[in-house]
C-alpha positions as CSV (number, residue, x, y, z in Angstrom):
1,M,-17.0,8.8,24.3
2,K,-17.5,6.8,21.1
3,R,-16.9,3.5,22.9
4,L,-19.2,4.5,25.7
5,L,-22.0,5.3,23.2
6,Q,-21.4,1.9,21.5
7,L,-21.6,0.2,24.9
8,V,-24.9,1.9,25.7
9,M,-26.3,0.9,22.4
10,L,-25.2,-2.7,22.8
11,V,-26.8,-2.8,26.3
12,S,-30.0,-1.3,24.9
13,C,-30.2,-4.0,22.2
14,F,-29.8,-6.8,24.7
15,A,-32.5,-5.2,26.9
16,M,-34.9,-5.0,23.9
17,L,-34.2,-8.6,23.0
18,A,-34.8,-9.7,26.6
19,T,-38.1,-7.7,26.6
20,V,-39.2,-9.5,23.5
21,A,-38.2,-12.9,24.8
22,N,-40.0,-12.2,28.1
23,A,-43.2,-11.0,26.3
24,Q,-44.1,-14.6,25.4
25,A,-44.6,-17.0,28.3
26,T,-45.1,-20.7,28.2
27,R,-48.3,-20.3,30.2
28,T,-50.5,-17.3,30.2
29,W,-53.8,-16.6,32.1
30,V,-57.1,-15.0,31.3
31,S,-59.8,-13.7,33.8
32,G,-63.2,-12.1,33.5
33,V,-61.7,-9.1,35.4
34,G,-58.4,-9.1,33.5
35,D,-57.0,-6.6,31.0
36,D,-55.3,-7.3,27.6
37,L,-52.7,-4.7,28.5
38,N,-51.5,-6.9,31.3
39,P,-48.6,-9.4,30.8
40,C,-51.2,-12.3,31.2
41,S,-49.5,-13.7,34.3
42,R,-51.6,-15.4,37.0
43,T,-51.5,-12.3,39.1
44,A,-52.1,-9.9,36.1
45,P,-54.2,-11.9,33.7
46,C,-55.5,-10.8,30.3
47,K,-59.2,-10.3,29.4
48,T,-59.5,-12.4,26.2
49,F,-58.0,-15.4,24.5
50,A,-56.9,-13.2,21.6
51,G,-55.1,-10.9,24.0
52,A,-53.2,-13.8,25.6
53,F,-52.4,-15.5,22.4
54,S,-49.8,-13.0,21.3
55,K,-48.1,-13.2,24.7
56,T,-48.0,-17.0,24.7
57,A,-45.0,-18.9,23.2
58,T,-45.4,-21.5,20.5
59,G,-46.5,-24.8,22.1
60,G,-47.5,-22.9,25.3
61,E,-50.9,-22.9,27.1
62,I,-53.6,-20.3,27.8
63,S,-55.4,-21.1,31.1
64,V,-58.7,-19.8,32.5
65,L,-58.8,-18.5,36.1
66,D,-62.6,-18.0,36.4
67,P,-65.8,-18.5,34.4
68,G,-66.2,-15.9,31.7
69,G,-66.6,-15.1,28.0
70,Y,-63.1,-14.8,26.5
71,G,-63.9,-14.1,22.8
72,T,-63.1,-15.8,19.5
73,L,-59.6,-16.8,18.5
74,T,-57.7,-17.4,15.2
75,I,-54.9,-19.8,16.0
76,T,-51.7,-19.6,13.8
77,K,-49.3,-21.5,16.0
78,A,-49.2,-24.6,18.2
79,I,-51.0,-23.9,21.5
80,T,-53.3,-25.3,24.1
81,V,-56.4,-23.4,25.3
82,D,-57.8,-24.8,28.5
83,G,-61.0,-23.5,29.9
84,G,-60.4,-25.1,33.2
85,T,-62.6,-27.0,35.6
86,G,-64.0,-26.3,39.0
87,S,-63.9,-22.6,39.4
88,G,-62.9,-22.2,35.8
89,W,-64.8,-22.9,32.6
90,G,-64.0,-20.8,29.6
91,S,-66.7,-19.6,27.3
92,T,-66.7,-18.1,23.8
93,L,-69.6,-16.3,22.2
94,F,-69.4,-16.1,18.4
95,S,-72.6,-14.6,17.2
96,S,-72.5,-14.0,13.3
97,V,-68.8,-15.1,13.1
98,N,-66.7,-18.3,13.7
99,G,-65.6,-19.3,17.2
100,F,-62.1,-20.8,16.7
101,I,-60.2,-20.9,13.5
102,I,-57.0,-23.0,13.3
103,N,-54.9,-22.0,10.3
104,I,-51.2,-22.9,10.9
105,T,-49.4,-22.7,7.6
106,T,-45.9,-23.8,8.7
107,N,-46.9,-27.4,8.1
108,L,-44.6,-28.8,10.8
109,T,-45.2,-32.1,12.7
110,T,-45.2,-29.9,15.9
111,D,-48.2,-27.8,14.7
112,R,-50.6,-29.2,17.3
113,V,-53.5,-27.5,18.9
114,I,-55.5,-28.6,21.9
115,L,-58.9,-27.0,22.8
116,R,-60.1,-28.3,26.2
117,N,-62.9,-27.6,28.7
118,L,-64.6,-25.0,26.7
119,S,-68.2,-23.8,26.0
120,I,-68.5,-22.4,22.4
121,N,-71.8,-20.7,22.0
122,G,-73.1,-19.0,18.8
123,A,-76.1,-17.4,20.4
124,G,-77.2,-14.0,19.3
125,T,-79.5,-12.1,17.0
126,T,-77.5,-13.7,14.2
127,L,-76.3,-17.2,15.1
128,G,-72.6,-18.0,14.9
129,V,-71.2,-19.7,11.8
130,D,-68.8,-22.5,12.6
131,G,-67.8,-23.4,16.2
132,I,-64.4,-24.7,15.1
133,R,-62.8,-24.4,11.7
134,F,-59.6,-26.5,11.1
135,L,-58.2,-25.1,7.9
136,D,-54.5,-25.9,8.2
137,G,-52.3,-27.6,10.7
138,E,-50.9,-31.0,11.7
139,Q,-53.1,-32.0,14.6
140,L,-56.2,-30.8,16.5
141,T,-57.5,-32.3,19.8
142,V,-60.9,-31.2,21.1
143,E,-61.9,-32.6,24.5
144,N,-64.6,-31.8,27.0
145,V,-66.0,-29.2,24.8
146,V,-69.7,-28.1,24.2
147,I,-70.6,-26.4,20.9
148,F,-74.1,-25.1,20.3
149,N,-76.3,-22.5,18.6
150,S,-74.3,-22.6,15.3
151,S,-75.9,-21.9,11.9
152,G,-73.0,-23.6,10.1
153,D,-70.9,-26.6,11.4
154,G,-70.0,-27.5,14.9
155,I,-66.6,-28.5,13.6
156,E,-65.4,-28.1,10.1
157,I,-62.2,-29.8,8.9
158,N,-61.2,-28.7,5.4
159,Q,-57.5,-29.2,4.5
160,S,-55.2,-29.5,1.6
161,Q,-52.6,-31.5,3.6
162,N,-52.7,-34.6,5.8
163,S,-54.2,-33.9,9.2
164,T,-55.2,-35.6,12.3
165,T,-58.2,-34.7,14.6
166,H,-59.1,-36.3,17.9
167,L,-62.5,-35.6,19.5
168,R,-63.2,-36.8,23.0
169,N,-66.3,-36.0,25.1
170,V,-67.6,-33.4,22.7
171,T,-71.2,-32.4,22.7
172,M,-73.0,-30.4,19.9
173,N,-76.5,-29.1,20.0
174,N,-78.5,-27.0,17.5
175,V,-75.8,-26.9,14.8
176,G,-76.2,-27.1,11.1
177,T,-73.8,-30.0,10.6
178,G,-72.1,-31.5,13.6
179,I,-68.7,-32.5,12.1
180,K,-67.9,-32.0,8.4
181,I,-64.7,-33.4,7.1
182,N,-63.1,-32.8,3.7
183,S,-59.5,-33.4,2.5
184,A,-58.0,-32.7,-0.9
185,V,-57.1,-35.3,-3.5
186,G,-53.8,-37.0,-2.5
187,T,-54.2,-36.2,1.2
188,Q,-56.1,-37.8,4.1
189,A,-58.0,-36.5,7.1
190,L,-57.6,-38.9,10.0
191,V,-60.3,-38.5,12.6
192,T,-61.0,-40.3,15.9
193,M,-64.2,-39.7,17.9
194,D,-64.9,-41.1,21.4
195,N,-67.9,-40.5,23.6
196,C,-69.4,-37.7,21.5
197,A,-73.0,-36.6,21.2
198,I,-74.2,-34.6,18.2
199,R,-77.7,-33.3,17.7
200,A,-77.6,-31.5,14.4
201,N,-80.2,-29.9,12.2
202,T,-78.7,-31.3,8.9
203,N,-75.9,-33.8,9.3
204,G,-74.5,-35.3,12.4
205,F,-71.3,-36.7,10.9
206,D,-70.5,-35.9,7.2
207,A,-67.3,-37.3,5.6
208,I,-67.1,-35.6,2.2
209,A,-63.8,-36.9,0.7
210,N,-60.6,-38.7,1.6
211,V,-61.5,-39.3,5.3
212,R,-60.2,-42.1,7.5
213,A,-62.2,-42.2,10.7
214,A,-62.7,-44.3,13.8
215,V,-65.9,-43.4,15.7
216,N,-66.6,-45.1,19.0
217,N,-69.5,-44.9,21.5
218,S,-71.1,-41.8,20.1
219,T,-74.7,-40.6,19.5
220,F,-76.1,-38.8,16.4
221,D,-79.7,-37.7,16.3
222,K,-82.4,-35.3,15.2
223,G,-81.0,-34.4,11.7
224,T,-81.6,-35.0,8.1
225,N,-78.7,-37.5,8.0
226,C,-77.4,-38.9,11.3
227,F,-74.2,-40.4,9.9
228,R,-73.0,-40.3,6.4
229,T,-70.4,-40.1,3.7
230,S,-71.3,-37.7,0.9
231,G,-68.3,-38.1,-1.4
232,S,-65.7,-40.6,-2.4
233,G,-62.4,-41.9,-1.0
234,S,-63.5,-42.4,2.6
235,I,-63.4,-45.4,4.9
236,I,-65.2,-45.0,8.2
237,N,-65.1,-47.6,11.0
238,A,-67.9,-47.0,13.5
239,N,-68.3,-49.0,16.7
240,G,-71.0,-48.5,19.3
241,I,-72.8,-45.6,17.7
242,L,-76.5,-44.7,18.0
243,A,-78.2,-43.1,14.9
244,T,-81.7,-42.2,15.7
245,Y,-84.6,-39.7,14.8
246,C,-83.1,-38.7,11.5
247,T,-84.5,-38.9,7.9
248,N,-81.5,-41.2,7.1
249,G,-79.7,-43.2,9.8
250,V,-76.5,-44.4,8.2
251,Q,-75.8,-43.5,4.5
252,A,-72.8,-44.2,2.2
253,S,-72.1,-42.5,-1.1
254,A,-70.3,-43.9,-4.1
255,G,-66.7,-44.7,-3.6
256,S,-66.8,-44.8,0.2
257,T,-67.2,-47.5,2.8
258,I,-68.7,-47.6,6.3
259,N,-68.0,-50.5,8.5
260,L,-70.5,-50.8,11.4
261,S,-70.3,-52.8,14.5
262,N,-72.2,-53.0,17.9
263,S,-74.4,-50.1,16.8
264,F,-78.1,-49.2,16.9
265,V,-79.8,-47.6,13.9
266,V,-83.4,-47.1,15.1
267,Q,-86.4,-44.9,14.7
268,N,-85.4,-43.1,11.5
269,S,-87.3,-42.7,8.3
270,N,-84.6,-44.8,6.6
271,G,-82.2,-46.9,8.5
272,I,-79.4,-48.2,6.2
273,V,-79.1,-46.2,3.0
274,L,-76.8,-47.4,0.2
275,N,-76.4,-44.2,-1.9
276,G,-74.0,-45.9,-4.3
277,G,-71.6,-46.7,-1.4
278,T,-70.9,-49.7,0.8
279,I,-72.1,-50.3,4.4
280,N,-70.8,-53.5,6.0
281,S,-72.3,-55.0,9.1
282,L,-69.4,-56.5,11.1
283,D,-71.0,-57.7,14.3
284,G,-73.6,-56.9,16.9
285,N,-75.7,-54.3,15.0
286,S,-79.4,-53.7,15.5
287,V,-81.4,-52.0,12.7
288,A,-85.1,-51.7,13.8
289,S,-88.2,-49.5,14.1
290,N,-87.3,-47.5,11.1
291,T,-90.0,-46.7,8.5
292,S,-87.6,-48.6,6.1
293,N,-84.8,-50.6,7.7
294,G,-82.8,-51.0,4.5
295,A,-80.1,-53.6,4.0
296,F,-76.3,-53.8,4.5
297,S,-74.0,-54.5,1.6
298,G,-72.6,-57.4,3.6
299,P,-71.7,-59.6,5.2
300,K,-74.8,-59.7,7.5
301,T,-78.3,-58.4,7.2
302,P,-80.0,-56.2,9.8
303,K,-81.8,-57.7,12.8
304,Q,-85.5,-57.2,12.2
C-alpha cells in the first residue's frame, strides 16, 4: 500500500509538471471574441495581450486573429506581439495610463522584444501617458506601428544599461514628444530609425544623454523642436530627414554632435540652432525658408 501511494504521488507530480509546461506555448492567440480563461490556442484564443502573456513561453509570440482592442501590457520577458495584417490588426487603448512597458530585469542578450503591426491609441477623457516605455531590456524592435493621442511620449527609452532600439515604419501623431532617449552615465542607448514620421506637440526626436543614433528617411514636424539633442554625450547621424513647421528645426546641445546629410530643414522659425553643440553638414543638405536659417558648425554652410 505504501509503495502504491508513493507511485500515485509520483505520477501526480509528473502530471502537474506536464500541466505547467503545457501552460506556456511558443505561440498564443488573441481574438475580440476570446476569453482569458482559454488556453490562448488558435481555436480557443484569449481576450487580451495580458491574458495571453502569462501563457506564452519566453521568446514566444502573441498573434492577433481579428481586429480588436487587446489592452495594455507590461512585458517582463522576451516576446513578440504581432497585431497581424489583412483580417488582423491589433489595437491598444491606453487612456490615462501607459500602453506598453518593457521592463526585463534579467539583463540577458536574449532579452529581445518585438512589437509589430499595432495601433496604440491613448484616446479618452484623459489622454494616455506614454505609448511605449522601454525601461530595461537588451533590445526592442518596433515596426509598422502607429502611436497617437498621447500626453507624454510616443516612445520613451530610459535605461541604466546598454540597449538597442530599432524603429521601422513607425508613425506618431498628437504626442507630447515623439521619441525621447536617455541612457545613464557609462552606458549607451543605440537607436536606428527608418521611414518614420513623427508629428509631436513638443519634440519630435529628443536625445537627452549618451545616445548613438542612425536616423534615415524620416519626417519630423509641427513641434517646438523637430529634431534635437538636449544633453551631452550623444552622437546622432541623420540622413534624409525632413524637419519642418517647428520653432527649432535641428538643435544640438553642449557636448553632443549631430551629423546631417541629404536632409531638408525648411519652414521653421529657426533652422539650424547651435545651443552649445555641434551640427555638421556632410552633404546634400538644404536649409531654406526658415525665419532664421542659422549656420552649421562645419564643414559646409546651408544652401540659401
